[in-house]
C-alpha positions, 0 to 999 in steps of 0.5 A, spaced: 864 690 146 871 693 145 872 694 152 870 686 153 875 685 148 880 689 151 879 685 158 879 679 155 886 680 151 889 682 157 887 676 161 890 672 155 896 675 155 898 674 162 898 667 166 892 665 169 890 659 174 888 653 169 881 653 172 880 660 169 881 657 162 874 655 161 871 661 163 876 665 158 874 660 152 867 661 153 868 669 153 872 668 147 867 664 143 861 669 144 866 675 142 868 671 136 861 671 134 859 678 136 865 682 133 863 686 127 870 688 125 874 683 121 881 685 124 878 684 131 876 677 129 883 676 126 887 679 133 882 675 137 884 668 134 891 670 133 891 671 141 888 665 143 893 661 139 899 664 143 896 666 150 900 664 155 894 663 160 892 657 155 898 654 153 903 655 158 900 649 162 896 646 158 892 640 160 894 635 155 889 634 149 883 636 154 886 643 152 886 642 145 879 639 145 877 645 148 880 650 143 877 645 138 870 646 141 871 654 142 871 655 134 866 649 133 861 653 138 863 660 135 861 657 128 855 654 130 853 661 133 855 665 127 850 661 123 845 662 128 846 669 128 845 669 120 839 665 120 836 670 125 838 676 121 835 673 115 828 672 118 828 679 121 830 681 114 824 678 111 819 684 110 823 689 114 824 696 110 831 697 114 835 692 111 842 696 111 841 698 118 840 690 120 846 688 116 850 693 119 848 691 126 849 684 125 856 685 123 860 680 119 857 676 113 859 668 114 864 668 109 867 674 111 867 672 118 871 665 116 876 669 112 877 673 118 878 667 123 883 663 118 887 670 118 889 669 125 892 662 124 898 666 122 906 664 122 906 666 129 903 660 132 904 653 130 902 649 124 898 644 129 894 650 132 892 652 126 888 645 125 884 647 131 882 653 128 880 650 121 878 644 124 873 647 129 870 651 124 869 646 119 866 641 123 861 647 126 859 649 119 858 642 116 853 640 122 849 646 119 848 644 112 841 648 112 845 654 112 852 652 111 857 653 106 857 654 099 861 649 095 867 653 094 868 655 101 867 648 103 872 646 098 877 652 101 876 650 108 878 642 106 884 644 102 886 649 108 885 643 113 889 638 109 895 643 107 895 645 115 895 638 116 901 636 112 905 642 114 904 640 121 906 633 119 912 635 117 914 639 123 911 634 128 913 627 124 919 626 129 916 629 135 912 625 141 909 632 144 902 635 144 903 637 137 903 630 134 897 628 138 893 634 137 894 633 129 891 626 131 885 629 135 883 634 129 884 629 123 880 624 127 874 628 128 874 632 121 876 626 116 869 623 116 867 630 113 873 631 108 871 629 100 875 624 097 879 629 093 882 632 099 883 625 103 888 623 097 892 629 098 894 627 106 901 625 107 899 618 109 907 616 110 908 621 115 901 620 118 901 613 120 907 613 124 904 619 128 897 616 129 900 609 132 905 613 136 899 617 139 894 611 141 899 606 143 905 609 146 904 617 148 901 619 155 895 621 151 894 614 149 895 607 152 902 609 155 905 603 152 900 598 156 904 599 163 898 602 166 896 594 167 902 593 171 900 598 176 894 595 178 897 590 182 900 594 187 893 596 189 890 589 190 890 587 197 887 581 200 881 583 205 879 576 207 882 569 207 880 568 199 878 574 197 882 580 194 879 587 193 881 593 188 878 599 191 875 604 187 879 609 191 886 607 189 890 611 184 891 605 179 883 605 178 883 613 177 889 612 172 885 607 168 879 612 169 883 617 166 886 613 160 878 611 158 876 618 158 882 621 154 879 624 147 883 619 143 881 613 147 874 615 147 874 616 140 878 609 139 873 606 133 874 612 128 881 613 130 883 606 129 879 606 122 883 612 120 889 608 122 887 602 117 885 607 112 892 610 112 895 603 112 891 602 105 894 608 102 901 609 104 906 609 099 912 605 102 911 598 104 916 598 110 911 603 114 906 597 114 912 592 117 914 598 122 906 598 124 906 591 125 912 591 130 909 596 134 903 592 135 907 586 137 911 590 142 905 593 145 901 587 145 907 583 148 908 588 154 900 588 155 901 580 156 907 581 160 904 586 165 897 582 165 901 576 168 905 580 173 897 582 176 894 578 181 888 578 177 891 574 172 891 568 177 884 568 178 880 564 173 874 567 169 869 562 172 872 563 179 872 571 179 866 571 183 869 567 189 875 570 189 874 577 188 870 582 192 863 585 190 867 592 189 872 589 185 867 584 181 862 589 179 865 596 179 873 596 178 874 590 174 869 592 169 872 598 167 879 595 166 876 590 161 872 595 158 878 599 156 882 593 154 876 591 150 877 598 146 884 597 145 883 590 142 877 592 138 882 598 135 888 594 134 884 588 130 881 594 126 888 596 124 890 589 123 884 588 118 887 594 114 894 591 114 891 584 111 887 588 106 893 591 104 897 585 103 891 581 099 890 587 094 898 589 094 902 584 089 908 587 091 907 584 098 906 577 095 911 577 090 916 578 096 913 573 100 912 578 105 905 576 106 908 570 111 911 575 115 905 579 116 901 573 117 906 571 123 906 578 126 898 578 126 898 571 129 903 573 134 899 579 136 892 576 137 896 571 141 898 576 146 891 579 146 888 572 147 887 573 154 882 579 152 879 576 146 877 569 150 872 573 154 868 575 148 868 568 145 871 566 138 865 568 134 862 575 137 867 579 133 866 579 126 873 583 124 877 579 129 874 572 125 876 575 119 883 577 121 885 571 125 882 566 119 886 570 113 892 570 117 892 563 118 890 562 110 896 566 108 901 562 113 898 555 110 901 557 104 908 556 107 909 550 111 916 551 113 913 558 116 907 554 119 912 549 123 916 555 125 911 559 128 907 553 131 914 551 135 914 558 137 908 558 141 908 551 143 906 550 151 912 551 156 910 544 159 908 539 154 903 533 157 901 537 163 896 542 165 899 548 167 896 551 174 896 559 172 890 561 168 894 565 163 898 559 161 892 555 160 889 561 156 895 561 151 894 553 151 887 554 148 890 559 143 895 554 141 890 548 140 885 553 136 890 555 132 894 549 130 887 545 128 887 550 122 895 548 120 895 541 121 895 540 113 901 544 112 905 541 118 909 535 118 907 529 121 913 529 126 910 536 129 903 533 129 905 528 133 911 531 138 907 538 139 900 537 137 898 531 140 902 531 146 899 538 147 892 535 147 893 529 151 892 532 158 886 535 156 882 530 152 879 527 159 879 533 163 872 535 161 869 534 168 873 541 170 868 547 168 875 551 168 877 547 162 871 546 158 873 550 152 880 547 152 877 540 153 873 541 146 879 544 143 883 538 144 878 534 141 878 538 135 886 538 134 886 530 135 880 530 130 884 534 125 891 531 126 888 524 125 884 527 119 891 529 116 893 525 110 900 525 112 899 523 118 896 516 116 901 512 121 900 517 126 893 515 126 894 508 127 898 509 133 893 514 136 886 512 134 885 506 140 887 511 145 883 517 142 877 512 142 878 510 149 878 517 151 871 518 147 868 513 151 871 515 158 868 522 157 861 520 154 856 522 156 858 525 162 862 531 159 861 530 152 855 532 149 851 528 144 852 532 138 860 532 139 860 525 140 857 523 134 861 528 130 867 526 133 866 518 131 863 520 124 870 523 123 873 517 125 869 513 120 871 518 115 878 518 116 879 510 116 875 509 109 878 510 102 882 513 100 886 514 106 892 509 106 890 506 113 884 503 109 889 499 105 893 497 111 887 496 116 881 495 112 877 492 117 878 498 122 871 501 120 867 495 123 871 494 129 870 501 131 862 500 129 863 494 133 865 498 139 859 502 139 854 497 138 857 493 144 857 499 148 850 501 146 847 494 148 849 495 155 848 502 155 842 505 160 836 508 157 835 514 161 837 521 159 844 522 163 844 527 168 850 532 167 851 539 168 857 541 164 856 537 157 855 544 154 861 548 153 862 555 153 863 557 146 858 553 142 856 556 136 849 559 136 846 555 130 848 549 134 845 551 141 838 548 138 840 542 136 844 540 142 837 542 146 834 537 142 839 531 143 840 533 151 834 529 153 836 523 149 839 517 153 846 514 152 843 508 148 839 512 143 845 517 142 850 511 140 844 508 135 844 515 132 852 514 131 851 508 128 846 511 123 851 517 122 856 512 120 852 508 115 854 512 109 861 512 109 862 504 110 864 499 104 858 496 100 860 489 103 860 492 110 854 496 109 849 490 108 851 487 115 850 494 119 844 496 116 840 490 120 844 491 126 843 499 126 835 497 125 835 492 130 839 497 135 834 502 134 828 498 136 831 496 143 830 503 145 824 503 150 822 510 150 817 511 144 820 518 143 827 517 142 826 511 138 822 515 133 828 520 133 832 514 131 827 512 126 827 519 123 834 519 122 835 513 119 830 515 114 834 521 113 840 517 111 837 512 107 833 518 103 836 524 104 842 524 099 847 522 103 848 515 100 852 515 093 848 511 088 852 504 089 850 504 097 843 507 095 842 501 091 844 496 097 839 500 101 833 500 097 834 492 096 835 492 104 828 496 105 824 493 099 826 485 099 830 484 105 825 486 110 828 492 112 822 496 112 818 491 117 824 491 121 825 498 122 818 501 122 815 495 126 821 491 129 819 494 136 811 492 136 813 485 133 818 484 139 814 487 145 807 488 142 804 482 145 808 482 152 803 481 158 798 477 153 796 470 154 799 466 148 793 463 144 793 459 137 792 463 131 784 464 129 782 463 136 777 467 139 779 472 145 776 470 152 770 473 154 769 475 162 763 471 166 757 474 166 753 475 173 746 472 171 742 475 177 
């Protein structure tokens, strides 16, 4: 054992090729477990931290990870050795001889190993020793540590981390990324009493720098621009990104780096640091770093040929190798980056909501604006996932919007900042259309706090080109967002004059796109919203009190000439339909255009004035009975009864409905109107009470 130790020490003191390092580390792990002299254990640990063979040309964090694994494996080996010794000790008469042959006890061995982390080596290297042992010993709790020894190790780790942070705070080298690596692996097993002793004010900037800008992290996002150099046109309309290209191998290396492979725990550690920093300006610095990184990522993606291909057309313009092999690896890396940054943003917003100082200084509006800027720059990634597929993203997005809604001037400034480059036109570049989609989705939530001039000059102008673009499959999500924005603008109380100006145009647009490009659910929701907008207490109901009847008359007139067969459309449903509405859409997909229009009239009944409700109850009932298909007619009758009996009517309107149903023939008209009108078709007219004709009988 001593001769092997001497050979290993000589190998460690001289520089060796990098490929020999794993062999040296494996030998060192077995020796650390087997040595019986604590001085030798301390000596070997010290030489491992100073060895030119390991640290003269380190392989980045891979070398640090190997060293962390070395002490992790040595700790596990020591525990296994102790278990074997205890098993052999039972029933043996030579206990002292077994103890001497087994070497050091576990606690003595730990103290000897920690003794090798002396002042000759860097503080961040000490973390590799303590962290590796703590992870290894914690994973074997059956033998494990005594409570006091575990607390001693945790305290030593936190002390070494704080000392390393003081030295590496302004460095961007291997030491700072090593601190991030070790704390990322050991933080979950630290007790709360030790976690609060960490210097989060120094830790937070180091973690953000390590993951976003360091060579061991995302490299400031510049790797995305290098992909464009390796994309070549192989056919007339096909582009290829080879799996043998340098840029793809670079993407693979980034994905396999220790920090990137544990992006989830690392982002949660950063979020925890955000929630515990003492100086608030550090949070703003983190946001500024995220803004810079996200803008760089967006700029690099725009310079990439892949950004010129729409998501729905990738299979047409990309080769199979690109579509199935290389591109999924890139998007997996970008999704990991997105998830990590969203977790950090969640921590920032949680701190804003719980910190009264931030709200008093109105810093929450600045934070919300920065968060929305970051999400805009990352929208080319998140738009591929769907708006409801990531709950933390939804929380961050809606929370930032809620905060910004409290500051109308900031909301107006932000909307002008992210406005489309060319209002009134549909851009040709898919990335510009993606940013238009983000603008429409975000502005929909801000219409109540925006002035009517902004709603008119920006929101309506941006939505107009997309309102009648539903026939293009690539524009379906933006088509839906544009209609949502128009409904939000028309519903805003401060936009009453704007509603009177744009309502005719929007109603005409609705009828143009239905039923070919607008689903029955969406048409009914849009029209019900319009009826609600023009009803009291809206100012528009005073200037134009007959507008609800005019809108319903348009629906009724179109329904009388609408076809009674189910429309054949391939693109009615949009890409981002909420899961709870998929079943409802499936049930209405077989309804004819006339049936949908009849249901639209029925949906609008609870919002009509009492005087007009008396007029439209029989009209809606008679329209439902013009539907020839019994199943569709049954759906209309069912919905009619739900409106009458389901609590949608207020007491005054309910009395009108009861009177119409009981004393004005409403029941007979709705339930038996079709049978009374069409029940005797094809039969010979005869006087009441006459006997039916009998066929002549053959007398033979």
